[in-house]
C-alpha positions as CSV (number, residue, x, y, z in Angstrom):
1,M,0.2,-0.2,-0.2
2,K,2.8,2.1,1.1
3,K,4.5,1.9,-2.7
4,S,1.2,2.5,-4.1
5,L,0.6,6.0,-2.5
6,L,4.1,6.8,-3.6
7,T,3.1,6.1,-7.4
8,L,-0.1,8.2,-6.7
9,A,2.0,10.7,-5.0
10,A,4.3,11.0,-8.1
11,I,1.9,10.8,-10.6
12,I,0.1,13.8,-9.1
13,L,3.2,15.8,-8.6
14,L,3.8,15.2,-12.6
15,F,0.3,15.8,-13.8
16,S,0.1,19.2,-11.6
17,A,3.3,20.4,-12.8
18,S,2.1,19.8,-16.8
19,N,-1.2,21.5,-15.8
20,A,-37.5,15.0,-3.1
21,Q,-39.5,12.3,-1.7
22,Q,-41.1,11.3,-4.7
23,K,-41.0,7.4,-5.4
24,P,-37.0,6.9,-7.3
25,A,-37.3,6.1,-11.0
26,L,-35.1,2.9,-10.0
27,S,-38.5,1.2,-8.6
28,Q,-39.6,1.3,-12.4
29,L,-37.1,-1.5,-13.6
30,P,-38.7,-4.7,-15.1
31,L,-36.1,-7.0,-14.2
32,S,-37.7,-8.2,-10.9
33,D,-36.0,-11.6,-10.8
34,I,-33.0,-9.6,-9.4
35,N,-32.8,-7.6,-6.3
36,I,-32.3,-3.9,-6.4
37,S,-30.8,-1.6,-4.0
38,V,-28.8,1.2,-3.5
39,P,-25.2,0.4,-3.8
40,A,-24.3,-1.5,-0.6
41,V,-20.5,0.1,-0.6
42,P,-21.2,4.1,-1.3
43,P,-18.1,6.2,-1.9
44,P,-16.3,7.1,1.4
45,S,-17.5,10.4,2.9
46,R,-15.5,13.7,1.4
47,S,-13.9,15.6,3.8
48,G,-11.1,18.2,3.5
49,N,-9.4,19.9,0.5
50,F,-5.7,18.5,-0.3
51,F,-4.6,21.1,-2.9
52,Y,-5.1,24.9,-2.8
53,A,-2.7,26.0,-5.5
54,I,-5.3,26.5,-8.3
55,A,-3.9,27.2,-11.9
56,N,-6.9,29.0,-13.4
57,S,-9.5,31.5,-12.1
58,W,-12.6,30.2,-10.6
59,N,-15.6,32.0,-12.0
60,S,-18.7,30.5,-10.5
61,S,-21.0,32.7,-12.7
62,A,-19.2,31.2,-15.6
63,P,-21.5,28.6,-17.8
64,F,-21.1,25.0,-17.0
65,S,-19.5,22.7,-19.9
66,Y,-21.5,22.7,-22.9
67,S,-20.4,19.1,-23.7
68,Q,-21.8,17.9,-20.0
69,K,-25.3,17.7,-18.5
70,P,-26.3,15.4,-15.8
71,A,-28.3,12.4,-16.8
72,Q,-31.6,11.9,-14.8
73,L,-33.9,8.9,-14.7
74,V,-37.4,9.6,-15.3
75,P,-40.2,8.1,-13.5
76,G,-42.7,6.3,-15.3
77,Y,-42.9,2.9,-17.0
78,G,-39.7,1.1,-17.5
79,V,-36.5,2.9,-17.5
80,T,-36.4,6.3,-19.2
81,M,-33.5,8.5,-19.1
82,K,-32.9,12.3,-20.1
83,N,-30.1,14.4,-20.7
84,V,-28.1,11.5,-23.2
85,R,-25.6,13.0,-25.3
86,W,-26.3,12.2,-28.6
87,G,-24.6,12.3,-32.2
88,R,-21.5,13.9,-33.5
89,T,-19.8,17.0,-32.0
90,P,-21.6,20.3,-33.3
91,A,-19.2,22.6,-35.0
92,D,-19.6,25.5,-32.7
93,H,-19.0,22.9,-29.6
94,K,-21.9,24.3,-28.1
95,S,-25.3,23.1,-29.6
96,Y,-25.1,19.4,-28.7
97,T,-27.8,17.4,-29.1
98,W,-29.4,15.8,-26.0
99,E,-31.7,13.3,-26.0
100,T,-34.5,11.5,-23.7
101,V,-34.2,7.6,-24.4
102,A,-36.3,4.6,-23.4
103,I,-34.1,1.8,-22.2
104,N,-34.9,-2.3,-22.2
105,P,-32.2,-3.5,-19.3
106,A,-33.5,-6.9,-20.9
107,L,-31.6,-6.6,-24.2
108,I,-28.1,-6.0,-22.3
109,E,-25.9,-8.3,-24.1
110,K,-22.2,-7.8,-22.4
111,V,-20.4,-4.9,-21.0
112,I,-17.0,-3.1,-21.9
113,F,-14.7,-1.0,-19.8
114,A,-13.6,2.0,-21.4
115,Y,-10.8,4.3,-20.1
116,K,-8.1,7.1,-21.6
117,T,-4.7,7.3,-20.2
118,Y,-4.3,11.1,-21.1
119,G,-3.4,13.2,-17.7
120,T,-4.5,11.4,-14.8
121,G,-7.2,9.7,-17.4
122,H,-10.9,8.7,-17.5
123,T,-13.1,5.6,-16.8
124,V,-16.4,4.7,-18.7
125,I,-18.7,1.6,-18.5
126,I,-20.3,0.7,-21.5
127,F,-23.3,-1.2,-21.5
128,I,-24.2,-2.8,-25.3
129,F,-27.9,-3.8,-26.1
130,G,-29.7,-5.9,-28.5
131,E,-31.3,-4.0,-31.4
132,G,-34.1,-1.8,-29.7
133,G,-32.6,-1.6,-26.5
134,V,-32.0,2.2,-26.2
135,V,-34.5,4.4,-28.6
136,N,-34.7,8.0,-28.4
137,S,-37.7,10.3,-28.9
138,R,-37.4,10.4,-32.5
139,G,-37.3,6.4,-32.9
140,E,-33.5,6.5,-33.5
141,T,-31.7,4.0,-31.9
142,T,-28.2,3.0,-30.6
143,R,-26.5,-0.1,-29.5
144,A,-24.3,1.3,-26.8
145,L,-24.9,3.5,-23.9
146,T,-22.1,4.8,-22.0
147,F,-22.0,5.7,-18.3
148,G,-19.0,8.2,-16.9
149,A,-18.9,9.4,-13.5
150,E,-17.4,13.2,-14.1
151,A,-16.6,16.6,-13.1
152,W,-19.1,19.0,-14.1
153,S,-16.9,21.7,-15.3
154,R,-17.0,25.5,-16.2
155,E,-16.2,27.1,-19.5
156,P,-13.7,28.3,-20.7
157,Y,-11.1,26.2,-18.9
158,G,-12.8,23.1,-18.8
159,Y,-11.3,20.3,-16.3
160,T,-7.9,21.3,-14.3
161,L,-6.4,18.9,-12.1
162,S,-6.0,21.7,-9.4
163,H,-9.4,22.2,-9.3
164,A,-10.5,18.6,-9.4
165,M,-8.3,18.3,-6.1
166,S,-9.7,21.3,-4.4
167,G,-13.4,20.2,-4.6
168,R,-14.9,22.8,-7.0
169,Y,-16.6,20.4,-9.4
170,P,-20.2,18.9,-9.0
171,L,-20.1,15.0,-9.5
172,I,-22.4,14.4,-12.4
173,W,-22.8,11.3,-14.3
174,G,-22.6,11.8,-18.0
175,V,-24.1,9.3,-20.2
176,T,-23.6,9.1,-24.3
177,S,-24.3,7.2,-27.0
178,F,-21.0,5.4,-27.9
179,E,-20.9,7.2,-31.1
180,S,-20.9,10.7,-29.3
181,L,-18.3,9.3,-26.9
182,A,-16.0,8.3,-29.4
183,D,-16.6,11.0,-31.6
184,Y,-15.8,13.5,-28.9
185,V,-12.6,11.9,-27.7
186,V,-11.1,11.5,-31.2
187,T,-12.2,14.7,-32.7
188,V,-12.2,17.1,-29.5
189,N,-9.8,15.8,-27.2
190,K,-7.6,14.6,-30.0
191,Q,-7.0,11.4,-27.8
192,N,-7.4,7.7,-28.3
193,L,-10.1,5.5,-26.5
194,Y,-9.1,2.1,-24.9
195,L,-11.6,-0.7,-24.6
196,K,-11.5,-4.3,-22.5
197,N,-14.5,-6.5,-22.4
198,M,-15.3,-7.5,-19.3
199,N,-15.8,-11.2,-18.1
200,L,-19.5,-10.8,-16.4
201,D,-22.3,-13.1,-17.2
202,R,-25.8,-11.9,-18.1
203,A,-27.3,-11.7,-14.2
204,Q,-24.0,-9.9,-13.2
205,S,-24.4,-7.3,-16.3
206,A,-28.3,-6.6,-15.6
207,R,-27.1,-6.3,-11.9
208,L,-24.4,-3.9,-12.7
209,F,-26.7,-2.0,-15.2
210,E,-29.0,-1.7,-12.1
211,L,-26.6,-0.7,-9.7
212,Q,-25.4,1.8,-12.2
213,L,-28.8,3.4,-12.2
214,A,-29.3,3.3,-8.5
215,R,-26.0,5.4,-8.6
216,V,-27.1,8.0,-10.9
217,D,-30.3,8.7,-9.0
218,E,-27.9,8.6,-5.6
219,T,-25.7,11.2,-7.1
220,N,-28.2,13.7,-8.4
221,R,-30.3,13.6,-5.0
222,N,-27.2,14.4,-2.9
223,K,-25.4,16.8,-4.8
224,E,-22.3,15.4,-4.4
225,I,-18.8,16.8,-5.1
226,Y,-16.4,15.0,-7.5
227,N,-13.0,14.6,-5.5
228,L,-9.8,13.2,-7.7
229,F,-9.1,10.8,-4.6
230,N,-12.5,9.5,-3.2
231,N,-14.9,10.1,-5.5
232,S,-14.1,10.3,-9.2
233,C,-14.6,8.6,-12.4
234,T,-12.7,5.6,-11.5
235,N,-13.5,4.7,-8.0
236,N,-17.0,5.3,-8.5
237,P,-17.2,2.5,-11.3
238,V,-14.8,0.2,-9.4
239,N,-17.5,0.8,-6.4
240,L,-20.1,-0.5,-8.5
241,I,-18.2,-3.2,-10.4
242,N,-17.3,-4.7,-6.6
243,Q,-20.6,-5.5,-6.0
244,V,-21.0,-7.8,-8.9
245,V,-18.1,-9.7,-8.9
246,P,-16.6,-12.3,-6.2
247,P,-13.7,-11.0,-3.8
248,A,-10.8,-12.3,-5.7
249,Q,-11.7,-10.0,-8.5
250,R,-12.5,-6.6,-6.5
251,I,-10.1,-4.0,-6.4
252,S,-10.0,-2.9,-2.5
253,L,-11.7,0.8,-1.6
254,T,-9.5,0.9,1.7
255,M,-8.5,4.1,2.5
256,V,-5.2,5.8,4.4
257,G,-6.6,9.4,5.3
258,N,-8.7,10.5,2.8
259,I,-7.2,9.0,-0.2
260,I,-8.3,5.8,-1.6
261,N,-6.5,2.8,-3.0
262,P,-4.5,4.1,-5.9
263,N,-5.7,1.4,-7.8
264,A,-9.2,1.9,-7.5
265,S,-8.6,6.0,-8.3
266,L,-6.4,5.7,-11.6
267,P,-7.7,3.9,-14.8
268,V,-4.3,3.0,-15.8
269,L,-4.0,1.0,-12.2
270,A,-7.2,-0.3,-12.3
271,V,-7.3,-1.6,-15.7
272,R,-3.9,-3.4,-14.9
273,K,-5.6,-4.8,-11.4
274,Y,-8.8,-6.1,-13.3
275,T,-6.8,-7.8,-15.7
276,H,-4.5,-9.5,-13.5
277,N,-7.8,-10.4,-11.5
278,G,-9.3,-12.0,-14.6
279,L,-12.0,-9.5,-14.6
280,L,-11.0,-7.9,-18.0
281,Q,-9.7,-9.8,-20.8
282,A,-6.5,-9.8,-22.1
283,A,-7.1,-7.9,-25.7
284,T,-7.2,-4.2,-25.7
285,Y,-8.9,-2.5,-28.2
286,H,-8.7,1.3,-29.0
287,V,-10.3,4.0,-31.0
288,G,-8.4,7.1,-32.5
289,A,-7.5,8.9,-35.4
290,D,-6.4,5.8,-37.6
291,N,-9.1,3.5,-37.2
292,Y,-12.1,6.1,-36.0
293,A,-14.1,5.9,-39.1
294,T,-13.9,2.1,-39.4
295,F,-14.2,1.0,-35.9
296,D,-17.2,-1.0,-34.9
297,L,-17.8,-1.7,-31.3
298,L,-19.8,-4.6,-31.9
299,K,-17.3,-6.9,-33.6
300,I,-14.8,-6.4,-30.4
C-alpha cells in the first residue's frame, strides 16, 4: 500500500506540474427477478481539500460545460433517461444534441470497460444492447450507452487537475451514445479511447446496470462533489463493479486518510489490477484517429 501511495503521489506531482420525496425512478425497472438496491458500498465520505494552488481563476457564474449535462432518470414505465448526449460533436462545440431515451435492460448483451490514459485518465462503463434496447424520442436507436462519473466543469477552462483536487466541481454522471463519446474523444480531445471486454455473465451485467442507475439517481439526490481521491471517475465504477464480482476480482476501496487505494483511483492501475484478477479480458482495443472511421464496437 505504501508503494501504491508513493506511485499516486508521483503521478499527481507530475500532472500538477504539467497542468425529494418522490418514488425513485429505479423502482420502475422491469427485471424483478434481481434484487434492486442502492449500492451497498457508497463512496467514502468526502472531507477536506488537499491542494489549494489553483492554476486558473475560478468564476462560479461562468456557464457549465456545453458538452456535459447530468443524466437523470425519469419516473414512469420502464427505464427512461434524459440528458443523454447523442450524435456527433457540433461545429460550434456548443449546440450538442440531448435526448430522452427509453432503455430495455432485458436486452443487455455485454459490458465493456473503457478508459483514457491522458492526464490522470478517465473511466467509462459501456453497456451493449440488442436491437431496440435504446431508443430516443425520434425513434433513433443505439446499441451502446456509456456511463461516466464526471467533474461538471465550467467554461472556458474545462477540467483542470488543481480544481479537481480542491473540490470545485459537482459530481455528475454523463451518459452518451457510444458514437457521441468516440467522436468527442477523437475529434475534440485528440486522444485515444481504450476498451476491454468484461468477463461478466448476463445476471452480473444486468445487476451492474441496475446498480449503475441507482448510483445515477443517488448522485443527483445527494448533490455530490467530485474529488480526485475518493469520488472520481474511476473509484465510482470500481465501487459498482465490486458488488457484482467475487471477492478475488475486486479492487479494495480501503482508505488511508482521505485517499482511496490508487488501484481504485487511477484508470491505468485499475485496468492492470482488473486484468490481473481476470475480470477484464487480455485483449485491448482502441479508437483513435487511425481507425475512428471504421471502428465497429460490436465486433470486439
